SEDRENRO-454846 format. One record per residue: residue number from 1; residue in three letters; z, y, x of N, C-alpha, C in turn. Coordinates in nm, 4 decimals. Last residue first. Example, Ala and Ser with C-alpha at 12.3 -4.5 7.8 and 13.67 -1.06 7.14 Angstrom:
2
R; n; res; nZ; nY; nX; caZ; caY; caX; cZ; cY; cX
R; 2; ser; 0.7080; -0.2250; 1.2850; 0.7140; -0.1060; 1.3670; 0.7870; 0.0030; 1.2900;
R; 1; ala; 0.7800; -0.5690; 1.3190; 0.7800; -0.4500; 1.2300; 0.7800; -0.3300; 1.3200;
! end
This chain:
179
R; n; res; nZ; nY; nX; caZ; caY; caX; cZ; cY; cX
R; 179; unk; 35.1565; 1.1850; 17.0374; 35.1104; 1.0326; 17.0280; 35.1479; 0.9596; 17.1551;
R; 178; unk; 35.3267; 1.4205; 16.8437; 35.2914; 1.3616; 16.9889; 35.2691; 1.1945; 16.9748;
R; 177; unk; 35.1925; 1.5362; 16.5356; 35.2970; 1.4482; 16.6196; 35.2414; 1.4353; 16.7480;
R; 176; unk; 35.1366; 1.8785; 16.4181; 35.0930; 1.7392; 16.5177; 35.2099; 1.6688; 16.5300;
R; 175; unk; 35.1013; 2.0534; 16.1294; 35.2184; 2.0067; 16.2261; 35.1598; 1.8742; 16.2688;
R; 174; unk; 34.8895; 2.3345; 16.0271; 34.9105; 2.1819; 16.0570; 34.9821; 2.1364; 16.1686;
R; 173; unk; 34.7586; 2.5751; 15.8593; 34.8515; 2.5263; 15.9397; 34.8787; 2.3728; 15.9489;
R; 172; unk; 34.5366; 2.7249; 15.7233; 34.5207; 2.5762; 15.7418; 34.6229; 2.5186; 15.8595;
R; 171; unk; 34.5537; 3.0399; 15.9037; 34.5274; 2.9398; 15.7653; 34.5367; 2.8197; 15.7776;
R; 170; unk; 34.6752; 3.3732; 16.0042; 34.6273; 3.2006; 16.0246; 34.6445; 3.1442; 15.8770;
R; 169; unk; 34.7510; 3.6000; 16.0223; 34.6315; 3.5563; 15.9616; 34.5978; 3.4366; 15.9881;
R; 168; unk; 34.9860; 3.6649; 16.0881; 34.9011; 3.7146; 16.1802; 34.7775; 3.6628; 16.1459;
R; 167; unk; 35.1807; 3.5125; 15.9059; 35.1401; 3.6706; 15.8691; 35.0496; 3.7240; 15.9891;
R; 166; unk; 35.1155; 3.2744; 15.9869; 35.0709; 3.3020; 15.8264; 35.0578; 3.4934; 15.8440;
R; 165; unk; 35.2776; 3.2968; 16.2020; 35.1281; 3.2512; 16.2050; 35.0913; 3.3129; 16.0871;
R; 164; unk; 35.5306; 3.3470; 16.0401; 35.4903; 3.4189; 16.1976; 35.3375; 3.3970; 16.1817;
R; 163; unk; 35.5741; 3.0819; 15.9201; 35.5580; 3.2123; 15.8963; 35.5150; 3.3366; 15.9468;
R; 162; unk; 35.5919; 2.8953; 16.1742; 35.4699; 2.9009; 16.0435; 35.4325; 3.0246; 15.9865;
R; 161; unk; 35.8058; 3.0064; 16.2628; 35.6655; 3.0202; 16.3724; 35.5636; 2.9706; 16.2591;
R; 160; unk; 35.9953; 2.9647; 16.0989; 35.9846; 3.0827; 16.1635; 35.8337; 3.0837; 16.2386;
R; 159; unk; 35.9821; 2.6631; 16.0879; 35.9660; 2.7644; 15.9604; 35.9366; 2.9007; 15.9969;
R; 158; unk; 35.9861; 2.5728; 16.3273; 35.9080; 2.5048; 16.2242; 35.8663; 2.6087; 16.1369;
R; 157; unk; 36.0154; 2.7473; 16.6187; 36.1054; 2.7053; 16.4938; 36.0083; 2.6673; 16.4125;
R; 156; unk; 35.9951; 2.8353; 16.9537; 35.9314; 2.7597; 16.8487; 36.0650; 2.7170; 16.7458;
R; 155; unk; 36.0968; 2.9655; 17.1621; 36.0961; 3.0176; 17.0371; 36.0416; 2.9290; 16.9366;
R; 154; unk; 36.0430; 2.7765; 17.3819; 36.1786; 2.8205; 17.3283; 36.1903; 2.9084; 17.2097;
R; 153; unk; 35.8174; 2.5034; 17.3199; 35.7842; 2.6518; 17.3389; 35.9934; 2.6862; 17.2933;
R; 152; unk; 35.7414; 2.2670; 17.2508; 35.8650; 2.2694; 17.3695; 35.8836; 2.4009; 17.3837;
R; 151; unk; 35.5900; 2.2582; 17.0806; 35.7103; 2.2426; 16.9907; 35.7866; 2.2716; 17.1178;
R; 150; unk; 35.3212; 2.4399; 17.1024; 35.3760; 2.3275; 17.1635; 35.5229; 2.3423; 17.1117;
R; 149; unk; 35.0364; 2.5732; 16.9227; 35.1849; 2.6171; 16.9876; 35.2174; 2.5017; 16.9760;
R; 148; unk; 34.7156; 2.6862; 16.9184; 34.8244; 2.5747; 16.9085; 34.9457; 2.6223; 16.9862;
R; 147; unk; 34.4408; 2.8228; 16.7291; 34.5861; 2.8483; 16.8153; 34.6826; 2.7458; 16.8166;
R; 146; unk; 34.1184; 2.8705; 16.6748; 34.2332; 2.7619; 16.6707; 34.3276; 2.8236; 16.7786;
R; 145; unk; 33.8198; 2.8669; 16.5353; 33.9106; 2.9493; 16.6132; 34.0696; 2.9118; 16.5989;
R; 144; unk; 33.5029; 2.7158; 16.4686; 33.6699; 2.7471; 16.4334; 33.6932; 2.8110; 16.5496;
R; 143; unk; 33.2388; 2.6271; 16.5450; 33.2521; 2.7507; 16.4226; 33.3900; 2.8043; 16.4052;
R; 142; unk; 33.2263; 2.4272; 16.7224; 33.0984; 2.4508; 16.6371; 33.1265; 2.5931; 16.5998;
R; 141; unk; 33.4491; 2.3162; 16.8529; 33.3219; 2.3413; 16.9332; 33.1857; 2.3847; 16.8651;
R; 140; unk; 33.6189; 2.2774; 16.6520; 33.6508; 2.4092; 16.7283; 33.5437; 2.4294; 16.8373;
R; 139; unk; 33.6117; 2.0966; 16.4627; 33.5235; 2.1937; 16.4551; 33.5188; 2.2987; 16.5455;
R; 138; unk; 33.8207; 1.9495; 16.5000; 33.7034; 1.8613; 16.5676; 33.5979; 1.9772; 16.5443;
R; 137; unk; 34.0613; 2.0146; 16.3987; 34.0143; 2.0711; 16.5644; 33.8935; 2.0268; 16.5911;
R; 136; unk; 34.0857; 1.8849; 16.1406; 34.0214; 2.0428; 16.1707; 33.9664; 2.0664; 16.3094;
R; 135; unk; 34.1920; 1.6763; 16.2068; 34.0442; 1.6729; 16.1520; 34.0001; 1.8218; 16.1787;
R; 134; unk; 34.3838; 1.5788; 16.4775; 34.3807; 1.6728; 16.3881; 34.2052; 1.6539; 16.3342;
R; 133; unk; 34.3729; 1.4402; 16.7368; 34.4392; 1.3864; 16.6049; 34.3944; 1.4694; 16.4589;
R; 132; unk; 34.3464; 1.5947; 16.9348; 34.2438; 1.5506; 16.8867; 34.2565; 1.4570; 16.7792;
R; 131; unk; 34.6160; 1.6912; 16.9814; 34.5085; 1.7989; 16.9071; 34.4026; 1.7482; 16.8421;
R; 130; unk; 34.7431; 1.5392; 17.1635; 34.7717; 1.5130; 17.0197; 34.6866; 1.6100; 16.9389;
R; 129; unk; 34.4917; 1.4131; 17.4041; 34.5940; 1.5125; 17.3651; 34.6623; 1.4967; 17.1969;
R; 128; unk; 34.4612; 1.1720; 17.6453; 34.4775; 1.1995; 17.4791; 34.5720; 1.2879; 17.4259;
R; 127; unk; 34.5061; 1.2048; 17.9227; 34.3993; 1.1563; 17.8757; 34.3785; 1.1560; 17.7203;
R; 126; unk; 34.5862; 1.5521; 18.0162; 34.6312; 1.4436; 17.9304; 34.5230; 1.3518; 17.8869;
R; 125; unk; 34.6957; 1.7841; 18.2867; 34.5529; 1.7056; 18.1775; 34.6115; 1.5661; 18.1427;
R; 124; unk; 34.7553; 2.0484; 18.3377; 34.8385; 1.9907; 18.2938; 34.7462; 1.8785; 18.1994;
R; 123; unk; 34.6156; 2.1674; 18.6597; 34.6089; 2.1618; 18.5356; 34.7019; 2.0597; 18.4960;
R; 122; unk; 34.6442; 2.1478; 18.9364; 34.7081; 2.2522; 18.8914; 34.7249; 2.2666; 18.7334;
R; 121; unk; 34.4749; 1.9003; 19.0465; 34.6371; 1.9215; 19.0607; 34.7045; 2.0437; 18.9826;
R; 120; unk; 34.2353; 2.0044; 18.9079; 34.2741; 1.8667; 18.8997; 34.4516; 1.8553; 18.9387;
R; 119; unk; 34.1789; 2.2122; 19.0342; 34.2035; 2.2271; 18.9307; 34.2426; 2.0989; 18.9014;
R; 118; unk; 34.2037; 2.1082; 19.3761; 34.2814; 2.2114; 19.3138; 34.3151; 2.1851; 19.1712;
R; 117; unk; 33.9821; 1.9699; 19.3401; 34.0885; 1.9045; 19.3726; 34.1924; 2.0046; 19.3071;
R; 116; unk; 33.7747; 2.1398; 19.2940; 33.7755; 2.0238; 19.2120; 33.9261; 1.9584; 19.2239;
R; 115; unk; 33.8025; 2.3085; 19.5066; 33.8183; 2.3921; 19.3837; 33.8370; 2.2610; 19.2601;
R; 114; unk; 33.7116; 2.1717; 19.7276; 33.8547; 2.2128; 19.7286; 33.8969; 2.2382; 19.5814;
R; 113; unk; 33.4586; 2.1236; 19.6529; 33.5560; 1.9963; 19.6536; 33.7184; 2.0539; 19.6442;
R; 112; unk; 33.3654; 2.3619; 19.6676; 33.3756; 2.2972; 19.5632; 33.4948; 2.1674; 19.5713;
R; 111; unk; 33.4041; 2.4138; 19.9595; 33.4973; 2.5144; 19.8651; 33.4898; 2.4187; 19.7331;
R; 110; unk; 33.2905; 2.2345; 20.0985; 33.4096; 2.2321; 20.0989; 33.4988; 2.3043; 19.9915;
R; 109; unk; 33.0217; 2.3075; 20.0188; 33.0623; 2.2017; 20.0001; 33.2137; 2.1647; 19.9925;
R; 108; unk; 32.9996; 2.5511; 20.1235; 33.0054; 2.5641; 19.9705; 33.0359; 2.3987; 19.9536;
R; 107; unk; 33.0335; 2.4747; 20.3870; 33.1404; 2.5797; 20.3601; 33.1300; 2.5354; 20.2147;
R; 106; unk; 32.7673; 2.3356; 20.4064; 32.9250; 2.2677; 20.4561; 33.0150; 2.3289; 20.3921;
R; 105; unk; 32.6084; 2.5539; 20.3938; 32.5796; 2.4233; 20.3109; 32.7194; 2.3424; 20.3030;
R; 104; unk; 32.6450; 2.7085; 20.6345; 32.6633; 2.7657; 20.4879; 32.7018; 2.6373; 20.3696;
R; 103; unk; 32.6196; 2.5239; 20.8240; 32.7389; 2.5795; 20.8203; 32.7636; 2.6530; 20.6710;
R; 102; unk; 32.3568; 2.4845; 20.7603; 32.4279; 2.3829; 20.7660; 32.5683; 2.4153; 20.7519;
R; 101; unk; 32.2187; 2.7400; 20.8169; 32.1946; 2.6505; 20.7222; 32.2936; 2.5613; 20.6774;
R; 100; unk; 32.3366; 2.8106; 21.1146; 32.3428; 2.9037; 20.9676; 32.3232; 2.8222; 20.8354;
R; 99; unk; 32.2463; 2.7400; 21.3321; 32.3675; 2.6536; 21.2877; 32.3738; 2.7129; 21.1120;
R; 98; unk; 32.0653; 2.9093; 21.4305; 31.9974; 2.7809; 21.3727; 32.1091; 2.6860; 21.3201;
R; 97; unk; 32.2222; 3.0944; 21.5457; 32.1254; 3.1572; 21.4163; 32.1049; 3.0122; 21.3618;
R; 96; unk; 32.3548; 3.0174; 21.7382; 32.4385; 3.0522; 21.6163; 32.3211; 3.0244; 21.4680;
R; 95; unk; 32.3199; 2.8228; 21.9919; 32.2271; 2.9115; 21.8996; 32.2808; 2.9442; 21.7742;
R; 94; unk; 32.4291; 2.7478; 22.2480; 32.4974; 2.7720; 22.1373; 32.4081; 2.8522; 22.0850;
R; 93; unk; 32.2351; 2.7236; 22.4409; 32.3109; 2.6252; 22.4181; 32.3699; 2.6284; 22.2781;
R; 92; unk; 31.9301; 2.9459; 22.3995; 32.0544; 2.8951; 22.4495; 32.1361; 2.7787; 22.3839;
R; 91; unk; 31.6083; 2.8251; 22.3727; 31.7151; 2.8766; 22.3172; 31.8513; 2.8757; 22.4396;
R; 90; unk; 31.3505; 2.7145; 22.5596; 31.4341; 2.8261; 22.5936; 31.5596; 2.8772; 22.5429;
R; 89; unk; 31.2928; 2.4949; 22.3991; 31.2440; 2.6503; 22.3603; 31.3065; 2.7517; 22.4386;
R; 88; unk; 31.6111; 2.3574; 22.4565; 31.4722; 2.3504; 22.3684; 31.4148; 2.4634; 22.3632;
R; 87; unk; 31.7977; 2.2017; 22.6654; 31.7189; 2.3307; 22.6764; 31.6118; 2.2847; 22.5668;
R; 86; unk; 32.1045; 2.0337; 22.5682; 31.9623; 2.0560; 22.5637; 31.8999; 2.1711; 22.5529;
R; 85; unk; 32.3943; 1.9125; 22.5682; 32.3106; 2.0063; 22.6184; 32.1642; 1.9601; 22.6209;
R; 84; unk; 32.6249; 1.7489; 22.4267; 32.4504; 1.6788; 22.4434; 32.3831; 1.8417; 22.4890;
R; 83; unk; 32.8422; 1.8268; 22.4320; 32.8655; 1.7124; 22.4519; 32.6796; 1.6373; 22.5019;
R; 82; unk; 32.8093; 2.1436; 22.4261; 32.9108; 2.0400; 22.5682; 32.8777; 1.9234; 22.5760;
R; 81; unk; 32.6266; 2.2415; 22.2950; 32.6898; 2.3141; 22.4174; 32.7272; 2.2229; 22.5079;
R; 80; unk; 32.5906; 2.0768; 22.0631; 32.4991; 2.1276; 22.1280; 32.5063; 2.1961; 22.2229;
R; 79; unk; 32.8598; 1.9884; 22.0075; 32.7321; 1.9183; 22.0183; 32.6100; 1.9602; 22.0947;
R; 78; unk; 32.9843; 2.2459; 21.9711; 33.0655; 2.1310; 22.0431; 32.8980; 2.0271; 22.0876;
R; 77; unk; 32.8268; 2.3784; 21.7349; 32.8389; 2.4428; 21.8830; 32.8725; 2.3044; 22.0013;
R; 76; unk; 32.8922; 2.1845; 21.5199; 32.7490; 2.1959; 21.5803; 32.7512; 2.2568; 21.7115;
R; 75; unk; 33.1533; 2.1794; 21.4909; 33.0969; 2.0566; 21.5748; 32.9475; 2.0892; 21.5880;
R; 74; unk; 33.2039; 2.4763; 21.4410; 33.2285; 2.4024; 21.5823; 33.1796; 2.2715; 21.6271;
R; 73; unk; 33.0608; 2.4754; 21.2086; 33.0087; 2.5638; 21.3526; 33.0541; 2.5086; 21.4677;
R; 72; unk; 33.2247; 2.3167; 21.0454; 33.0837; 2.3071; 21.0680; 32.9989; 2.3330; 21.1865;
R; 71; unk; 33.4785; 2.4406; 21.0725; 33.4604; 2.2882; 21.1006; 33.3103; 2.2681; 21.1002;
R; 70; unk; 33.4204; 2.6556; 20.9597; 33.4659; 2.6671; 21.0927; 33.4395; 2.5338; 21.1445;
R; 69; unk; 33.3338; 2.6281; 20.6952; 33.2279; 2.6554; 20.7507; 33.2849; 2.6746; 20.9252;
R; 68; unk; 33.5788; 2.4644; 20.5761; 33.4407; 2.3819; 20.6201; 33.3285; 2.4500; 20.7104;
R; 67; unk; 33.7518; 2.6829; 20.6238; 33.7736; 2.5818; 20.6834; 33.6418; 2.4771; 20.7066;
R; 66; unk; 33.6096; 2.8710; 20.4256; 33.6582; 2.9213; 20.5624; 33.6463; 2.7662; 20.6820;
R; 65; unk; 33.6324; 2.7012; 20.2058; 33.4921; 2.7347; 20.2227; 33.5039; 2.7920; 20.3743;
R; 64; unk; 33.9000; 2.6949; 20.1462; 33.8443; 2.5782; 20.1961; 33.6962; 2.6170; 20.2421;
R; 63; unk; 33.9761; 2.9878; 20.1105; 34.0540; 2.9002; 20.2238; 33.9582; 2.7865; 20.2454;
R; 62; unk; 33.8003; 3.0025; 19.8718; 33.7691; 3.0645; 19.9840; 33.8350; 3.0040; 20.1043;
R; 61; unk; 33.9635; 2.7949; 19.6982; 33.8248; 2.7850; 19.7209; 33.7664; 2.8657; 19.8539;
R; 60; unk; 34.1793; 2.9078; 19.6762; 34.1903; 2.7947; 19.7598; 34.0727; 2.7351; 19.7887;
R; 59; unk; 34.1321; 3.1206; 19.5482; 34.1920; 3.1575; 19.6460; 34.1882; 3.0024; 19.7468;
R; 58; unk; 34.0645; 3.0167; 19.2710; 33.9537; 3.1334; 19.3605; 34.0223; 3.1306; 19.5029;
R; 57; unk; 34.2573; 2.9077; 19.2076; 34.1805; 2.8425; 19.2725; 34.0723; 2.9148; 19.3458;
R; 56; unk; 34.4794; 3.0366; 19.0920; 34.4897; 3.0478; 19.2212; 34.3651; 2.9423; 19.2928;
R; 55; unk; 34.3943; 3.3091; 18.8545; 34.4075; 3.1890; 18.9004; 34.4357; 3.1664; 19.0344;
R; 54; unk; 34.6297; 3.5591; 18.7300; 34.5270; 3.5202; 18.7989; 34.5209; 3.3898; 18.8744;
R; 53; unk; 34.7964; 3.4893; 18.4168; 34.8194; 3.5337; 18.5714; 34.6811; 3.4958; 18.6313;
R; 52; unk; 34.8145; 3.5261; 18.0685; 34.7570; 3.4582; 18.2121; 34.7766; 3.5438; 18.3427;
R; 51; unk; 34.8509; 3.6371; 17.8381; 34.9687; 3.6741; 17.9634; 34.9503; 3.5891; 18.0526;
R; 50; unk; 34.6986; 3.6278; 17.6339; 34.8072; 3.5359; 17.6789; 34.8724; 3.5150; 17.7551;
R; 49; unk; 34.5729; 3.8752; 17.6368; 34.6502; 3.8423; 17.5524; 34.7353; 3.7205; 17.5281;
R; 48; unk; 34.4278; 3.8071; 17.8875; 34.5340; 3.9232; 17.8916; 34.6185; 3.9035; 17.7966;
R; 47; unk; 34.2540; 3.6040; 17.8075; 34.3625; 3.5806; 17.9062; 34.4588; 3.7066; 17.9508;
R; 46; unk; 34.0753; 3.7460; 17.6178; 34.2074; 3.6342; 17.5983; 34.3109; 3.5999; 17.6914;
R; 45; unk; 33.9079; 3.8880; 17.7227; 34.0375; 3.9571; 17.6345; 34.1562; 3.8743; 17.6267;
R; 44; unk; 33.6297; 3.7864; 17.5460; 33.6751; 3.8729; 17.6561; 33.8376; 3.9370; 17.5946;
R; 43; unk; 33.5972; 3.4473; 17.5026; 33.6475; 3.5654; 17.4223; 33.7104; 3.6512; 17.5252;
R; 42; unk; 33.3540; 3.1708; 17.5082; 33.4720; 3.2933; 17.5559; 33.4923; 3.3718; 17.4843;
R; 41; unk; 33.3440; 2.9471; 17.2214; 33.2808; 3.0229; 17.3153; 33.3970; 3.1252; 17.3757;
R; 40; unk; 33.4894; 2.8474; 17.0274; 33.3562; 2.7619; 17.0841; 33.2874; 2.8457; 17.1618;
R; 39; unk; 33.8539; 2.8192; 17.1374; 33.7521; 2.8893; 17.0741; 33.6230; 2.8176; 17.0987;
R; 38; unk; 34.1903; 2.8195; 17.1300; 34.0683; 2.7447; 17.1537; 33.9546; 2.8094; 17.0776;
R; 37; unk; 34.4702; 2.9020; 17.3029; 34.3821; 2.9423; 17.1992; 34.2528; 2.8399; 17.2291;
R; 36; unk; 34.8150; 2.8157; 17.3132; 34.6872; 2.7684; 17.3797; 34.6033; 2.8667; 17.2439;
R; 35; unk; 35.1559; 2.8563; 17.4483; 35.0710; 2.8208; 17.3259; 34.9463; 2.8510; 17.3671;
R; 34; unk; 35.4212; 2.9113; 17.5421; 35.3660; 2.7988; 17.5573; 35.2730; 2.7600; 17.4092;
R; 33; unk; 35.5501; 3.1663; 17.4776; 35.4606; 3.1696; 17.5920; 35.3842; 3.0155; 17.6081;
R; 32; unk; 35.6715; 3.4053; 17.2361; 35.5903; 3.2950; 17.2293; 35.5305; 3.2547; 17.3911;
R; 31; unk; 35.7240; 3.6622; 17.1789; 35.8157; 3.6071; 17.2951; 35.7390; 3.4669; 17.3411;
R; 30; unk; 35.6004; 3.8501; 17.0379; 35.6890; 3.8073; 16.9564; 35.7945; 3.7095; 17.0793;
R; 29; unk; 35.3682; 3.9075; 17.2059; 35.4548; 3.9840; 17.1820; 35.5894; 3.9404; 17.1360;
R; 28; unk; 35.2254; 3.6795; 17.1813; 35.2985; 3.6865; 17.3074; 35.3894; 3.7922; 17.2974;
R; 27; unk; 35.1365; 3.6795; 16.8775; 35.2454; 3.5622; 16.9497; 35.3502; 3.5842; 17.0719;
R; 26; unk; 34.9703; 3.8885; 16.9108; 35.1333; 3.8969; 16.8413; 35.2171; 3.8004; 16.8488;
R; 25; unk; 34.8081; 3.8162; 17.0732; 34.8828; 3.9235; 17.1263; 35.0136; 3.9112; 17.0446;
R; 24; unk; 34.6910; 3.6174; 16.9128; 34.7448; 3.5565; 17.0524; 34.8091; 3.6813; 17.0973;
R; 23; unk; 34.6256; 3.7504; 16.7033; 34.7168; 3.6852; 16.6679; 34.7655; 3.6303; 16.8246;
R; 22; unk; 34.3942; 3.9243; 16.7974; 34.5047; 3.9907; 16.7445; 34.6283; 3.8750; 16.7423;
R; 21; unk; 34.2307; 3.6931; 16.8656; 34.2694; 3.7857; 16.9753; 34.4342; 3.8717; 16.9296;
R; 20; unk; 34.1820; 3.5848; 16.6418; 34.2206; 3.5116; 16.7139; 34.2848; 3.5764; 16.8483;
R; 19; unk; 34.0208; 3.8123; 16.5057; 34.1579; 3.7654; 16.4665; 34.2497; 3.6793; 16.5427;
R; 18; unk; 33.7991; 3.8185; 16.6621; 33.9254; 3.9127; 16.6465; 34.0383; 3.9241; 16.6232;
R; 17; unk; 33.6980; 3.5773; 16.6152; 33.7368; 3.6049; 16.7667; 33.8325; 3.7139; 16.7644;
R; 16; unk; 33.8091; 3.4364; 16.2927; 33.6856; 3.4696; 16.3885; 33.7477; 3.5024; 16.5217;
R; 15; unk; 33.9922; 3.3328; 16.1523; 33.8682; 3.3589; 16.0824; 33.7539; 3.3692; 16.1903;
R; 14; unk; 34.2178; 3.0330; 16.2786; 34.1723; 3.2018; 16.2193; 34.0374; 3.1904; 16.1931;
R; 13; unk; 34.4546; 2.7704; 16.2218; 34.3137; 2.8247; 16.2214; 34.2795; 2.9759; 16.1917;
R; 12; unk; 34.6870; 2.6338; 16.4157; 34.6521; 2.7279; 16.2853; 34.5133; 2.7659; 16.3130;
R; 11; unk; 34.9251; 2.3449; 16.4825; 34.7815; 2.4268; 16.4972; 34.7708; 2.5201; 16.3637;
R; 10; unk; 35.1988; 2.2562; 16.6576; 35.1511; 2.2868; 16.5426; 34.9978; 2.3462; 16.5654;
R; 9; unk; 35.3760; 1.9920; 16.8245; 35.3719; 2.1503; 16.7655; 35.3015; 2.1628; 16.6832;
R; 8; unk; 35.4622; 1.7261; 16.8388; 35.4059; 1.7855; 16.9568; 35.4433; 1.9299; 16.9200;
R; 7; unk; 35.7769; 1.5805; 16.6946; 35.6578; 1.6888; 16.6570; 35.5995; 1.7268; 16.8316;
R; 6; unk; 35.9519; 1.3524; 16.6823; 35.7946; 1.3402; 16.7497; 35.7034; 1.4259; 16.7441;
R; 5; unk; 36.1817; 1.4740; 16.5908; 36.1512; 1.4152; 16.7145; 36.0364; 1.3981; 16.7667;
R; 4; unk; 36.1267; 1.5810; 16.3135; 36.1309; 1.6886; 16.4448; 36.1442; 1.6007; 16.5714;
R; 3; unk; 35.8801; 1.3449; 16.1795; 35.9998; 1.4079; 16.1903; 36.0066; 1.5198; 16.3225;
R; 2; unk; 35.5616; 1.4317; 16.0492; 35.6308; 1.3864; 16.1410; 35.7785; 1.4595; 16.1289;
R; 1; unk; 35.4516; 1.3758; 15.7166; 35.4860; 1.5080; 15.7928; 35.5825; 1.4274; 15.9090;
! end
């Protein structure tokens, strides 16, 4: 067992999605805020149980789509009406109907790129997470449900947190060292 200076936190297993959801609500109600739920599939209501707020990425994607669409229609309009005006089949110089497919594609491209950059910027990404050192955690993508609590949580106390998780139905409680 690692000493208290090198502890990253702990991981605990639960029997199923309902038990995981109950435990997440119990931890949040007990004042814990620095914990995560891990499941092989999405669980409806887990974000509310964790106390998560709405993500900013949707707003960023919307703004980036507007920027991309505006840039695309501006470039096409300037090119066809001002820089190189040609009368083709009697259409007006600024024929926005013909610009729509490119404008839509560029808006989607900007939204996707903005979402990717925002996601990378907003998440706390590590190349090697201490959870990967746990043999039990390898089952998370198959059939296991886990909660991990960081030792950095203000409410974290090894004995109290372990007993609370056991009361909430957790099994296989494992202390993880920071690597």
